[in-house]
C-alpha positions in Angstrom: 18.2 90.6 90.8 21.0 91.8 93.1 23.3 94.6 91.8 27.0 93.9 92.2 28.8 97.0 93.7 32.5 96.7 93.1 33.6 99.8 94.9 32.1 101.5 97.9 29.7 104.3 96.7 29.7 106.1 100.1 33.2 107.7 100.1 33.3 111.0 101.8 36.4 112.1 99.9 35.9 115.6 98.4 37.9 118.4 97.0 38.6 121.4 99.2 38.1 125.0 98.2 41.6 125.1 96.7 41.9 123.1 93.4 44.3 120.3 93.8 43.7 119.9 97.6 41.6 116.8 98.3 40.3 115.6 101.6 40.8 111.8 101.5 39.8 111.1 105.1 37.8 107.9 105.4 35.0 107.4 107.8 34.4 104.1 109.6 33.2 101.5 107.2 34.4 103.1 104.0 36.7 101.5 101.5 40.3 102.7 101.5 43.4 102.3 99.5 46.8 103.4 100.8 44.8 104.6 103.7 42.8 107.0 101.5 39.1 107.2 100.8 38.0 106.7 97.2 38.1 109.8 94.9 36.3 110.5 92.6 33.4 109.0 94.5 31.9 106.2 92.3 28.2 105.8 91.6 26.3 102.6 92.2 25.6 102.3 88.5 27.6 99.2 87.2 28.1 101.1 83.9 30.1 103.8 85.7 33.6 103.4 84.4 35.0 103.5 87.9 33.0 100.3 88.6 34.2 98.3 85.7 36.2 95.2 86.3 40.0 95.2 86.5 40.2 93.1 83.3 38.1 95.7 81.4 40.2 98.6 82.7 43.5 96.9 82.0 42.5 95.9 78.5 41.6 99.5 77.7 45.0 100.6 79.1 46.7 97.9 77.0 45.0 99.1 73.8 45.9 102.7 74.6 49.5 101.9 75.5 49.9 99.8 72.3 48.5 102.6 70.2 51.0 105.0 71.9 53.9 102.7 71.3 53.0 102.1 67.6 52.2 105.8 67.0 55.6 107.0 68.3 57.6 104.2 66.8 56.2 104.9 63.4 56.8 108.6 63.9 60.5 108.4 65.1 61.7 105.0 63.9 62.3 106.1 60.3 65.0 108.5 61.5 67.4 105.7 60.7 66.4 106.0 57.1 67.4 109.7 56.7 70.6 108.8 54.9 68.9 106.3 52.7 66.0 108.7 51.8 68.5 111.5 51.2 70.2 109.3 48.5 67.0 107.7 47.1 65.1 111.0 46.7 68.2 113.1 45.9 67.8 115.6 48.7 70.2 116.8 51.4 70.0 115.1 54.9 68.3 118.0 56.5 65.5 117.9 53.9 65.3 114.2 54.3 64.9 114.8 58.1 61.8 116.7 57.2 60.1 113.3 56.8 60.4 113.0 60.5 60.1 116.7 61.6 56.9 117.7 59.7 54.9 114.6 60.7 56.1 115.3 64.3 54.4 118.7 64.1 51.2 117.2 62.6 51.2 114.6 65.3 50.4 117.3 67.8 48.2 119.5 65.8 45.8 116.7 64.8 44.6 116.9 68.4 42.9 120.2 67.6 40.3 118.2 65.6 40.4 114.8 67.2 40.1 115.8 70.9 36.9 118.0 70.4 35.5 115.0 68.4 35.9 112.6 71.3 34.6 115.2 73.7 31.4 115.5 71.7 30.9 112.1 70.1 32.7 109.8 72.6 36.1 108.2 73.2 35.3 104.9 71.5 34.4 106.1 67.9 37.3 108.5 67.8 39.7 105.8 69.0 38.6 103.4 66.2 38.7 106.2 63.6 42.2 107.2 64.7 43.5 103.7 64.4 42.0 103.5 60.9 43.6 106.7 59.8 46.9 105.6 61.2 46.7 102.3 59.4 45.8 104.0 56.1 48.8 106.3 56.3 51.1 103.5 57.2 50.1 101.4 54.2 50.5 104.5 52.1 54.1 104.9 53.3 54.9 101.3 52.4 53.9 102.0 48.8 55.5 105.5 48.4 58.1 105.9 45.7 58.6 109.7 45.8 59.5 112.2 48.5 56.2 114.0 48.2 54.2 110.8 48.3 56.0 109.5 51.4 55.6 112.9 53.1 51.8 112.9 52.4 51.4 109.4 53.8 53.5 110.2 56.8 51.3 113.2 57.6 48.2 111.1 57.4 49.4 108.4 59.8 50.9 111.1 62.1 47.5 113.0 62.1 45.6 109.8 63.0 47.9 108.6 65.7 48.5 112.0 67.4 45.5 111.4 69.6 47.3 108.4 71.2 48.9 111.0 73.5 45.6 112.5 74.6 43.1 109.6 74.8 45.2 107.5 77.3 45.3 110.5 79.8 41.6 111.1 79.3 40.8 107.4 79.8 43.0 107.2 83.0 41.0 110.1 84.3 37.7 108.4 83.3 38.2 104.9 84.7 40.7 105.1 87.6 40.7 106.6 91.1 43.2 109.3 92.1 45.3 106.8 94.2 45.8 104.7 91.0 46.6 107.4 88.5 50.3 107.8 89.0 51.0 104.1 88.2 48.5 104.0 85.3 50.0 107.2 83.7 53.3 105.5 84.2 52.2 102.6 82.1 51.2 105.0 79.3 54.4 106.9 79.7 56.6 103.8 79.4 54.7 102.7 76.3 55.0 106.2 74.8 58.7 106.4 75.5 59.5 102.9 74.4 58.1 104.0 71.0 61.4 105.9 70.7 63.0 102.5 70.3 61.5 102.4 66.8 64.9 103.1 65.2 66.2 99.8 66.5 63.5 97.9 64.7 64.1 99.8 61.6 67.8 99.0 61.8 67.2 95.3 62.4 65.1 95.1 59.3 67.9 96.7 57.3 70.4 94.3 58.8 68.3 91.4 57.5 68.8 92.8 54.0 65.2 94.2 53.7 64.1 97.5 52.4 62.8 100.4 54.5 59.3 99.6 53.2 59.1 96.5 55.4 58.9 98.5 58.5 55.7 100.1 57.4 54.2 96.7 56.5 55.0 95.4 60.0 53.4 98.5 61.5 50.3 98.0 59.4 49.9 94.4 60.6 50.1 95.5 64.2 47.6 98.3 63.4 45.1 95.8 62.1 45.4 93.7 65.3 45.1 96.8 67.4 41.9 97.8 65.7 40.3 94.4 66.5 41.3 94.7 70.1 40.0 98.2 70.4 36.7 97.2 68.8 36.3 94.4 71.3 37.5 95.9 74.5 37.5 99.8 74.4 34.1 100.6 75.8 32.7 104.1 75.8 33.9 105.8 79.0 32.1 109.2 78.6 29.9 109.1 81.7 28.0 111.6 83.8 28.4 110.6 87.4 25.5 111.6 89.6 25.6 112.9 93.1 26.8 110.3 95.6 24.2 108.4 97.6 23.9 108.8 101.3 26.1 106.6 103.6 25.0 102.9 104.0 23.3 101.6 107.1 25.4 99.6 109.6 24.1 96.4 108.3 25.3 97.1 104.8 28.7 98.1 105.9 29.4 95.1 108.1 31.7 93.5 105.6 33.8 96.6 105.0 36.9 97.2 107.2 37.0 100.4 109.2 39.2 103.2 108.0 42.1 102.2 110.2 42.0 98.5 109.3 43.5 96.7 106.3 42.7 98.4 103.0 40.3 96.7 100.7 42.0 95.6 97.5 40.7 97.1 94.3 39.4 93.7 93.2 37.2 93.2 96.3 33.5 93.5 95.7 30.3 93.4 97.7 28.2 90.8 96.1 24.9 91.9 97.5 23.0 95.0 96.9 23.6 97.4 99.9 20.7 98.6 101.9 19.5 102.1 101.0 20.4 101.9 97.3 17.6 102.9 94.9 16.0 100.0 93.0 16.2 101.7 89.6 19.9 101.1 89.1 20.3 100.2 85.4 21.7 96.8 84.6 25.2 96.4 83.2 25.3 96.8 79.5 25.5 93.5 77.6 28.6 92.7 75.6 26.8 93.5 72.3 25.7 96.9 73.7 29.3 97.6 74.8 30.3 97.2 71.1 28.1 100.0 69.9 29.9 102.6 67.8 27.4 105.3 68.7 26.7 107.1 71.9 24.5 110.1 72.6 26.5 113.1 71.5 27.2 115.9 74.0 25.9 118.8 72.1 26.6 121.1 75.0 30.3 120.7 74.0 31.2 123.6 71.7 33.3 121.9 69.0 34.6 125.1 67.4 35.4 127.3 70.4 37.1 124.4 72.3 40.5 124.9 70.6 40.4 128.6 71.3 39.5 128.0 74.9 42.4 125.5 75.1 44.9 128.3 74.4 44.0 129.9 77.7 45.6 126.9 79.5 49.0 128.3 78.4 48.5 130.7 81.3 48.2 127.8 83.8 51.8 127.3 85.2 51.5 123.5 85.7 50.1 123.0 82.2 52.8 125.1 80.7 55.4 123.1 82.5 54.1 119.9 80.9 54.4 121.5 77.5 58.0 122.7 78.0 59.1 119.4 79.6 57.8 117.2 76.8 59.0 119.6 74.1 62.5 119.9 75.5 62.9 116.2 76.3 61.6 115.2 72.8 63.1 118.1 70.8 66.5 118.5 72.5 67.2 115.0 73.9 65.2 112.5 71.8 66.0 114.1 68.4 69.6 114.6 69.4 69.9 110.9 69.9 67.9 109.8 66.9 69.6 112.2 64.5 73.2 112.3 65.8 73.9 108.7 66.8 73.0 107.1 63.4 75.2 109.5 61.6 78.2 109.3 64.0 78.2 105.6 64.5 78.6 104.7 60.8 81.5 107.1 60.3 85.1 106.7 61.5 86.3 105.8 64.1 83.3 103.5 64.7 82.5 102.4 61.2 79.4 100.5 62.2 77.3 99.2 59.3 74.3 101.4 58.6 72.0 98.5 59.5 73.2 98.8 63.1 72.6 102.6 63.3 69.4 102.2 65.4 70.9 100.1 68.2 71.0 103.1 70.5 67.4 102.2 71.1 68.7 99.4 73.4 69.8 102.1 75.8 66.3 103.5 75.7 64.9 100.1 76.6 67.4 99.8 79.5 66.6 103.3 80.8 62.9 102.8 80.9 63.3 99.2 82.1 65.2 100.5 85.1 62.3 102.9 85.8 59.6 100.1 85.7 60.1 99.0 89.3 59.4 102.6 90.4 56.0 102.9 88.6 54.0 103.1 91.9 56.6 105.4 93.6 54.6 108.7 93.2 51.3 107.1 94.4 53.0 105.6 97.5 54.9 108.8 98.3 51.8 110.9 97.9 49.8 108.5 100.1 52.4 108.6 102.9 52.5 112.4 102.9 48.7 112.5 102.8 48.6 110.3 105.9 51.1 112.6 107.7 48.9 115.5 106.6 45.8 114.1 108.4 44.2 112.8 105.2 44.5 116.0 103.2 46.2 115.4 99.9 48.1 118.2 98.1 48.8 118.0 94.3 52.6 118.6 95.0 53.0 115.5 97.1 54.1 113.5 94.0 56.9 115.7 93.0 59.6 114.6 95.5 60.2 111.5 93.2 61.8 113.9 90.7 64.9 114.6 92.8 67.1 111.8 91.2 65.8 112.5 87.7 66.8 116.2 88.1 70.5 115.2 88.2 70.4 112.3 85.8 69.0 114.1 82.8 71.7 116.8 82.4 74.4 114.3 83.2 73.2 112.1 80.3 73.1 115.0 77.9 76.6 116.2 78.9 78.1 112.7 78.4 76.4 112.4 75.0 77.7 115.7 73.8 81.3 114.9 74.8 81.1 111.4 73.4 80.1 112.8 70.0 82.7 115.6 70.1 85.6 113.5 71.4 84.7 110.2 69.7 84.6 108.4 73.0 83.9 104.7 73.2 80.4 103.7 71.9 79.3 102.6 75.4 79.4 106.2 76.4 76.5 106.9 74.0 74.5 104.1 75.5 75.1 105.2 79.1 74.2 108.8 78.2 71.0 107.9 76.4 69.9 105.5 79.2 70.4 108.1 81.9 68.4 110.7 80.0 65.6 108.4 79.2 65.4 107.1 82.8 65.0 110.7 83.9 62.6 111.5 81.1 60.2 108.8 82.3 59.7 110.5 85.7 59.4 114.0 84.2 56.9 112.8 81.6 54.7 111.0 84.1 54.8 113.4 87.1 54.5 116.7 85.3 51.4 115.3 83.6 49.9 113.9 86.7 50.6 117.1 88.6 48.9 119.3 85.9 45.8 117.1 85.9 45.6 117.1 89.7 46.3 120.7 90.4 43.8 122.7 88.3 40.1 122.2 87.9 39.6 122.4 84.2 38.1 120.7 81.2 40.8 118.0 80.8 40.2 117.6 77.0 40.9 121.3 76.5 44.1 121.0 78.6 45.2 118.0 76.5 44.8 119.9 73.2 47.1 122.7 74.2 49.6 120.2 75.9 49.9 118.1 72.7 50.0 121.0 70.3 52.4 122.9 72.4 54.9 120.2 73.1 55.1 119.1 69.4 55.5 122.7 68.4 58.4 123.1 70.8 60.0 119.8 69.8 59.6 120.8 66.1 61.2 124.2 66.7 64.2 122.6 68.3 64.6 119.7 65.9 64.0 121.5 62.6 67.5 122.9 62.4 69.2 120.6 64.9 71.6 118.9 62.5 72.5 122.2 60.9 73.2 123.8 64.3 75.4 120.9 65.3 77.3 120.7 62.1 77.9 124.5 62.2 78.9 124.9 65.9 79.9 121.5 67.1 78.4 118.8 69.4 79.6 120.2 72.8 78.7 123.8 72.0 75.1 122.9 71.0 74.2 119.8 73.1 76.1 120.7 76.2 76.5 124.5 76.0 73.0 125.3 74.7 70.7 122.4 75.4 71.8 121.4 78.9 71.1 124.8 80.5 67.6 124.9 79.0 67.0 121.4 80.3 68.3 122.3 83.8 66.1 125.4 84.1 63.0 123.6 83.1 63.6 120.6 85.3 64.4 122.7 88.3 60.8 124.0 88.3 59.8 121.0 90.4 61.5 122.8 93.3 59.4 125.9 92.6 56.2 123.9 92.6 57.0 121.9 95.7 57.7 125.1 97.7 55.2 127.5 96.2 52.8 125.3 94.3 49.9 125.6 96.7 50.2 129.4 96.8 50.1 129.4 93.0 47.0 127.2 93.1 45.3 129.4 95.7 45.9 132.5 93.7 45.0 130.8 90.4 41.8 129.4 92.0 40.6 132.9 92.7 41.5 134.4 89.3 39.3 135.1 86.3 41.1 132.3 84.5 39.7 129.7 87.0 36.2 131.1 86.7 36.5 131.0 82.9 37.6 127.4 82.9 34.9 126.4 85.4 32.3 127.4 82.8 33.3 124.6 80.5 34.0 121.9 83.1 31.7 118.9 82.9 31.1 116.0 85.2 34.0 113.6 84.8 36.2 116.1 83.0 37.9 117.7 86.0 39.8 115.6 88.4 
């Protein structure tokens, strides 16, 4: 029986001596995309995640993106209820805000356990377990009648859903080629950021005269549907890819365009088994086999030392930049919007009903919606620069897309601070939030893609410290945010304190564009690179 090979297994793409520098030159007869050879090089095994169908890959991405959206919306959406919870549980607003702040912290720290679990036992079982934990916590929230009971349930669902920020990145690395990753990470980022529109849904439910408990009932219903989809479509992607096979004979490559000709679309397949391939290629797993909850555990993965090794990634500049970027955008920008707008808009001179206090999420929709057409921008820019560079791709080639976002983010924060201080027209809040969220999309996506591309490391270890670090930073900023603002004023805190921090962090893209390769060269020769190399496994590095 002939073996269907969906992608060319004879790519000569390879990483150079410097981590993050990849030779994507294609030889005659090799499959190319954007003029680049395939990297990583896929095996001929139809069970190799790189060889899965587009439908399979996109369904996995849909499940991951849905989980990210639900996890974030459940985490941040109830910020609208801070005033209601303050009155219902007889606590001050800052204490009520703890029902958002503390779960936000747990959301990141849950990865210390869940990421090592999926590294050893597989992505599929941990994905399903996480969705179940999330659903259990959500239904607990819907039944809570006390502050402590609601806090406990919120911590459970935040712990379970926290891995929704690590698994999508891992799965993008598992199942997509380097020329696709910018766009696919963009899908995940949009879903993640749209989760910040949760306050709007919470507000709509209040507007309908319904209690805050309904929001959690609705989230639980979606969690159940998501579990079914994950069970059916999220196949195990933990895979050890073998050494690439030798180049095909001329007869086997006759249907493949030369490197200079039109690129082969990702959906193209060679329907016949190419000459020279070994005959012992395993068959594609049946649908029933794909549904298995168990895979051979990787006992070489040290579960207990992994979180400790992850801490060393704080010394990697590109990884640290991801942590500060996410932490600042979430803690300074996102929580400013979610905490300040609902309180300001219900007070004079606006006097909006409390049920409309989450409508600022419309601006988030618009901000990310305007970013959607630019999803492939970083992949296209990197491909063009790679072509100019004689087929040699540098990790920094994506970063030029950040120029516009660099100016948009502080402009949005400045406008938001003055709108709150001077009681400007409500449209100013919407413009400010839209600008900042538009910029946030690019920084979220490209800092993450750059970190993954630029340092050879165990990706799962990197994701642990990224998620713990960014949630810790966002918690540190948000924990006393309302008290700072009430004590010192909107302009003093949001514009005078937050904007300079945002500008300094975002300006680092210039540093990496100019000196990024030098940093990678020095880091690649350091003890840290040698230490990380010890724990790298096939398929974990880029």
